[in-house]
N, C-alpha and C positions, 0 to 999 in steps of 0.2 A: 381831479384835487387839485389843490394849489398849493406848493410848497415852495420853501427857499432853500438856497442850493448855497454850498461858502465854496470860495475859490478852492479847488485845488487840481490840480492838471496833472498828477499822479493818479487818483482814481475817476472812471468815468464815472460818468454821473446817473449810471445803474449802479455801479460800486459805491455809492456815495449815497445814495433812495437806500438799495439790502441794507449797509451798513445801520440804516436807522429805522432798521425792523420795520417799512414801510410796505406792504403788499406791491407788486410791482413784477406782471408776468414777465420773461424771460424761456420761452420754448427753447429755445437753442444756449441758452448758456449766456451770451455776449457773442457772438461770433455772429453778430449781424447779418443769418438768414434766416429768422423767424419773421423779424418784422413786429414780435411782440411788446416790447419795451418801445413804444412810441412815446414820445412827450409833445409838448408845443413848448417853445422859451418864448417866456414876455417879457426876454432886452434881447442884448447882441452879444451878453457877454460872453459869447463862449465860443472853443473851437469850430472852424472851420469843417466842412463834413469833407470827410476821409480818403481817399481813392474806393475804399471797402465800403464804405455807405452811400459814396455814389453810385457805383457798380448794383446794390441795392434796391436804388430809388429808377434804374433804369427801366420805365413800361408804366411802373407806376406811377401811384394817381399821389402828392404828397403835398400835404395842404403848406400855408405860410406859416413859416417857423418852426413846421411837424420836423423832428430829425426822431435818429436810435441814439436812445441815452446810455447804450453800448458804445457809443460813438465818440460819444459827447463828454468833453473837458468842462467843466465849469472856467473860468480868466476872472471872472469878482467876482463877488456875492450879490446873489440874484435869483429871481423867480425860475420857478418852473411847474407848468398844468402838466399832472399826470392824465394819460388817456381814458376813461375808463370803459 
């Protein structure tokens, strides 16, 4: 599912998506330990990977533009693709 996100550096993309009542998995409730909240960024208008997120991806296969929504913040109005 492709959704538009508004710039917001106070709420993670996971929180923004949940606030819109869009269903997204998050088994660890946003603690960057499960990887179920993965998304694909459709632009480069997002925050850099956090140290926690970088640690999560070590030893895992990460697709181009794939991020954890719980660790990503939207810097400008953009679009993301929710993994299904």
